[in-house]
N, C-alpha and C positions, 0 to 999 in steps of 0.2 A: 164476363171475364173471369168468372169463378166466384161463387159466393162462399161466405165463411160463417161458421157457427162455433161458438166457444161455450163450453159448459162450466159454470162456476165450480170451484173446488168442493163446495159442500153439497153438490147435487148427485154425487155418485161415490162409489167405493172402489174404483178401478186403479187408483194411484197406489204405487208400492211405497210403503213407508216403514222400512225396517227401523227398529229402535237403535240397533248397533250394527256396524259393518266391519268390525274387526280391524285388523292391521292394514294400513295403507302406506305404500310408498309412492303411489300415483293417485291423484284425485280422479275419480271416475264419476261423471254425472249419472244421475238415475236414468235407467233405461226409458226411452220413449217407446211405448208399445203400440203396434198397429191393431186396430179393431177390424173385424170382418167387413167386407163390402161385397155387393152382389154385382159381379161383372156381367152376368147373363142378362139381368134386367136392364142394365145401362147400355150394353153393347150388342145384345143378342141380335138386333135387327140390322147391325152395321158391320159386324165381323163374322168370320166363319166360326162354326161351333168349335172346331179344333183349337183355334187361337184363343177364343174366350175361355175354354176349359183350361188351356195352358196357363193363361194369366191367373185364373182363379186358383189353380193348383199350386203355382209358384208362390203366390201371396199367402194362401192359407197355410202353407208350410212355415212361412215366416211368422205368421200370427201365432201358431201353436208353439213353435220353438221359442220365440221371444217371451211369450206368456209363461212358459215353464222355466226359462233361464233367468228372467228378471229378478224373481225373489231371492235368488241365491248367488248371482254373479258378483255382487258387490261385497259378499261376505268372504272372508279369507278362506281360501281352499288350498290346502297343502298338497292334495293328491294331484297327480298329473293326468288322470283319466277318469272318465265317468263310468257308471255301471254299464253303459252301452259300448264302452271302448272308444278311445279317441277323445278329442276336446269338443265339448258342445259349443264353445266359443267359436272354434274353427268351423264347425258344421253350420252354425247360424251365419257366419260370415260368408261361407260358400253359398248358402241359400240366397243371400242378398245379391251376391255377384251373379248368380244364375237368373235372378229376377230382373235385374237392371236392364240388360239389353232388350228384353221383351217389353218391359215397361216403356222404354224410350221410343218405341213405335208409336205410342199415343201422342207424342209431341213432335214427331218427325215432320219437318217442313211446315211447322205451324198448324198441324192438323187440328181441326175443331173437336176431335175426339178427346183432346186433353181436358175439355170442360164437362165431359159426360158423366164422370164418376165422382161421387163425394167421398174423398179419402179422409179417414178418421184416425187420429193418433192420440194416445194418452200422454199428457205432458208431465214433467217432473219439476222444473224450475219456475214455471209460470203459475199465476194465481188460478187460471182456468184449469179445470180437471182435464179437459180434452179439447182439441181443436180439429174441426173438419173444414176442408176446402175442396171446391169443385175445380181443381186444377192439378194436372198430373205433374207439373214442375214442383209442386208442394210435396208430392209423393217422392220424387227424385231427391229433393233436398232432405227429406226425412230418412231416406235410405242411406244417403252418404253420411248423415250425422250418426246413424246407428252403426255404420261400418267403422267410423272413427272411435266411437265409444267402445265398441268391441275390441279395437286395437289397444286402446288405453287399458282396458281390463286385462288383456293378455300381457301387456308390459308390466302391470302391477303384480301379477302372479309371478312373473320372471324375477322381479326385483324385491321379493320378500326373502330375507335371509333364511337359509336352511342350514341345519347342523351338518358340518362337513364330515367326511369319512374319518378324519383323524380325531374327531371328537372335540375339537376346539370350538371357540366361539362361532355362532352361526354367521355365515357370510354369503355373499352373492358371487357366484362363479363368474369368471371372465367370459365364458361362453354365453351365460345368461345376459350379461351386460351388453355384449356385442349384438346379441339377438334383439334386445330391447331397443337399441339404437335404430335398427332397421324398422322395427314396428312403430316407433315414435315418428319417424320420417314418413312412413306410409299414412299414419293417422293425420299428420299435418298436411299431406298431399290431398287426402279426401276433403278436409276442411277448406283448404285453399281453393280447390276446384269448386266446392259449394259456393264460396263467396264470389269467385271470379266468373264462373261459367253457368251457375244455376240461378242464384238470386236475381241477376239481371233480367231473366226471363219472366219473373213475376211482376205484374203491374204494381205501381207504387202503392196503391191502396191495399193490396194484399200483403205487400211487404210490411206495411205498418201494422197489419193485423196478425202477423205471425206470432206464435207464442215466443216468450223470451228465450226459451230453450234454443230456438232457431234464429234469434236476432243476430244481425251481422256482428255486433260487438262480442257476443258470446262465442260465435264461430271463430272469430279472429283470436279471441283470448285463448280458446282451447288449442288452436293451431300454434300460437306462441308458447303456450304451456308445454306442448309436445317438443318444440324446439329448445326451450329452456331446460327441460329435463334431459334432453339429449346432450346438451353442453355440460350439464352436471355429471353425466356418465363419463364424458370425455375428460373432464377435469379430474375425476376420480382415477381414471386410468393414467393420466399424466402424473398424478401424485405418486402412483405406484411405479412409475417408470424412472429409472436412474438417469435416462437420457434427457428427460424433459427439463428445460431450464425454468428459472423463476419467471422469466419474461413470457414464456409460453403459458405458464399457469396463470399469470396475471391477466394475460389477454383473454383466456377462456373465462376467467372469473368475471372480468368486466363485460364481456359479451353476454354472459348469463344475466347480469344485472339489467342490461338493455332489453332482453327478451321478456323478463318478468315485469319490468316497468311498463313496456308496451302492452302486455297482457292486462295489467292493472288499469292502464289508461282506457282500454277498450271496455272494461266491465264495470268500472266504479260507479257510473251514473245510470246503469240499467236497473229496472224495477224487479230485481231478483227477489222471489218470495222466500219466506222463512223455510228452513229445511235444506233441500239440496242447493238451492240458489244461494242462500247465505253462506253455506259451507263452502261453496265454490269460491265466493269472494274472499273468505277467510284463508283459504288455501293459497290463493295467489298473493295475498298480502304477506302471509308467512314466508313463502318462498322468495318473494322480492327482498324482504328484510334479511333473510338468511344469505341470499346471494350477495348483498351489499357487505355483509360481514366478511365473506371470503375475499371479495374484491379489495376491500381496504386492508385486509391482512397482507395479501401479496403485494399490494402497492406500497405498504409500509416497509416490507422487507427489502424491496428494491430501492426505495428512498434511503434506507439505512446503509446501503452499500456506498452511498455518496461520501465524499471526503470533506464536506463543508458543514459548519454549524447549522446552516439553514436546512440542508437536506436531512440532517439528523433530527432537527426540530420538527420538520414536516413528517418524518417517519414516526415519531412519537404520537403526533396528532392522528395520523392514519391508523396506527395500531390501537389507540384509544377509541377511535370511531369503530374499528372492527369489534372491539370488546363490547362496546355499548350496543351495537347492532346484534351481536351474538346473544346478549342478554335479552334484547327485545324479541329476537326470533324465538327464544324459548317461551316467552309469554304468548307470542302469536301462535305458536304450535299448540299450546294448551287451549287457547281460545278455539282453534280449529277443531281439535279433538273432542272438546266438550259440546260443540254445536251438534244439534240433532240432524241426521243420525250420528250418534257418537262413534268415535273411532279410536284406534290406538296406534302409537308409533311402533314399528318393528325395531329390533335391536339395531343400534347405529352401525353403519357400514359406509364405505366409500368416502366421498368428500367430507361429509359432516362428522364422521367418526374421527378423521384426521384433524379437522379444524376445531372440533370440540375439545380436543386435547391441547392443540398448539396455540390457539388464540389466547386463552387466559394466561398460559404459562409464558409465552413469548412477549405478550404485552407487558405483563408485570416485570419481567426481566429487563427488557429494553427501555421501558419508561424509567425504571430505577437508575439504570446506568446513565442514560442521557440526562436525567435531572441532576445527577451528581456531577456531570461534566459541564453542563451549561446553565447559565442563569435562567430564571423564569421567563425573562423577556425573549429568550431565544427559542422557547418552546411555543409552537403555534397552539392556540386554544380552539381553533376550528379546523376541521379536517380539510386537507387539500382536495382539489377536484380530481375525480377519477379520470384516467385517460379515456378518450373516446375512440374506440376501435370500430371499424366497419363490421357489420354482422356477416359472418362467412357462411353460416348454415342456412340452407333453404329447404322448403318442403319437397318431397318427391313430386315429380312432374306427372301427377295422375291425370289422365284424360278419361272422359266418359267413354264407355265402350261403344262400338258401332251397333246400330240397330240390328236385332236378331234377323237372320235371313228369312224366317217365316213371314215377316211383313212384306217381303218382296212378292211372295206368292199371293198375299192378300191384296196388294196393290194391282196385281195383274188380273185378278178375278173380278174386281169391282164389287160394289155392294150386293149383298144377298138378294135384296128386293129387285134390283136391276136384273140380276141373272135370272130370277124366277120369271119376270115379265118377258125376258128375251126367249126363254124356253117355251112359254105359252104362245108367243107369237110364231115361233117355228112350227108348233104343232097345229096351228089353225089352218 
């Protein structure tokens, strides 16, 4: 059913460990990098030379590009093009999309060919340096994970504030924010497909032996992270819109809390290693606390619109909770950035730029006013429960591509050995 081999982290030097990764708006896991495999040795007697060479060429292209891109992709890059022109992230993404339909031929209709090749990938969040498995579904899973990571990398580059043409404070353009929403939803779609349509094809024993980078909890957490950051963008755009009501903003803020809470629930008990894994956990913790600050802020403002002493008392408690969570989020942010590989916050923009100014000021003002108006007994000492809204945002409905047509010709021709025997029989 496919064997597994894992190499301890001290057995080699293939893992990329940058000391610093610069500014981050989006957490991007370290790249899992494929290592070369010999398709001709494993499949040469069972597939045509053309198909074996095509599989080999498509995967070799990915091996080379991922190896070149991995050391630099997580570092902040302000330029929009590489020395070759165009985005290497987009080029690598396209290479993966080109490979996937041909790769899926190995698993078509439960083909035994799926067990013929030992696929090897370098891990980042697992204790093991690398993991190899003789199962093509492991390769499919690794490809989808890398496609999602590339998408998160693209979103991070879009969401790093840039100095505007008017020379004012760096900001993220509306065009970049809208583009990042599409990219986040695509990333979530790849990860959702991996969980629902790829993991079930792996036997239970192999699923238990997957590196933590590909554990179901990590895949789900990354998917929920992408959705949470999408809602963050939507909330920022609502804040900028004169038409968006407080109720709309509160709903978005409360939904964002649920996405980050679910992400934390999926990842908190996994054996993530120091380095990328621990940084991943700290990022989700930071964003969860930050989201709660925003949700309590908007909940407090709406409660304060009430006409009763009780609603005003609840408003004070909610705003005080927002202020406490805001202070905690700053500590969580520092813990995330100081974790190896170290990182920096870009200049504040969007939701948190607004809330970092409003939460301390509005909390102080409204708490003082309400404490002057009402007795201590009327002020709640614990925060009210946040409203529970159904989550509206879903991942893109990504479907695995159809198997490349070249496999149809392969199925029609039969195994090479059988064809050779047939030709010898005809000549006798």
